[in-house]
C-alpha positions as CSV (number, residue, x, y, z in Angstrom):
1,M,10.9,-21.5,4.3
2,A,8.7,-18.7,5.7
3,R,10.2,-15.3,6.2
4,R,9.4,-13.0,9.1
5,F,9.7,-9.2,8.6
6,D,10.4,-7.0,11.6
7,L,9.1,-3.9,9.8
8,I,8.0,-2.8,6.4
9,L,8.9,0.7,5.3
10,L,6.9,1.9,2.3
11,D,6.4,5.0,0.3
12,W,3.0,6.0,-0.9
13,G,4.0,6.0,-4.6
14,L,5.9,3.1,-6.0
15,R,7.2,2.3,-9.5
16,D,4.6,-0.5,-10.2
17,G,1.7,0.7,-8.1
18,T,1.1,2.2,-4.7
19,G,2.3,1.5,-1.2
20,V,-1.4,1.1,-0.3
21,E,-1.8,-1.7,-2.8
22,L,1.4,-3.4,-1.6
23,C,0.4,-3.0,2.0
24,L,-3.0,-4.6,1.3
25,A,-1.4,-7.5,-0.6
26,L,1.0,-8.1,2.3
27,R,-1.9,-8.1,4.8
28,N,-3.9,-10.5,2.5
29,A,-0.9,-12.8,2.4
30,G,-0.8,-13.0,6.2
31,V,2.1,-10.6,6.8
32,T,1.6,-9.0,10.2
33,A,4.8,-7.0,10.5
34,P,4.2,-3.3,11.3
35,V,4.1,-1.0,8.3
36,L,5.4,2.5,8.4
37,F,4.8,4.8,5.5
38,Y,7.6,7.4,4.8
39,T,6.2,9.7,2.1
40,G,6.4,13.1,0.6
41,M,2.7,13.6,0.8
42,N,1.1,16.0,3.2
43,I,-0.3,14.2,6.3
44,T,-4.0,14.9,6.4
45,N,-6.8,13.3,8.4
46,A,-7.8,11.5,5.2
47,L,-4.3,10.1,4.8
48,L,-4.2,9.0,8.4
49,D,-7.6,7.3,8.0
50,E,-6.3,5.5,4.9
51,V,-3.2,4.3,6.7
52,S,-5.3,2.9,9.5
53,R,-7.8,1.3,7.1
54,I,-5.2,-0.7,5.3
55,G,-3.5,-1.9,8.5
56,A,-0.4,0.3,8.6
57,Q,0.8,1.6,11.9
58,D,2.1,5.1,11.1
59,V,3.1,7.6,8.5
60,L,6.0,10.1,8.5
61,T,6.7,12.9,6.0
62,K,9.9,13.1,4.1
63,P,12.2,14.7,4.0
64,G,12.1,14.5,7.7
65,D,14.3,14.3,10.8
66,F,16.2,11.1,10.6
67,N,16.0,10.7,14.4
68,D,12.2,10.7,14.2
69,L,12.3,8.0,11.6
70,L,14.8,6.0,13.6
71,Q,12.7,6.4,16.8
72,K,9.6,5.1,15.0
73,V,11.5,2.1,13.5
74,T,13.0,1.2,16.8
75,H,9.6,1.6,18.5
76,Y,7.7,-0.7,16.1
77,I,10.5,-3.3,16.0
78,S,10.7,-3.5,19.8
79,E,7.0,-4.1,20.0
80,Q,7.3,-7.3,18.0
81,E,7.1,-10.7,19.7
82,P,10.3,-12.7,19.4
83,D,10.4,-15.7,17.0
84,Q,9.7,-19.0,18.7
């Protein structure tokens, strides 16, 4: 049974690798759900370029305003086409 994800929320640094590696693996596996990075890293142009390069939609800095995170999550979920 195939699973469909509405959104994938990743951190940049993970226990067994990086969010970049996981995002690339998901994309290579055909997962098309939007990816939102929520990270403690400073958002720079290089970071934004990397996020775009790996197929992620956005990045937010933590700790951040919960309402900003909720707004982004809601936005990306609402853009998804419904299951058929």
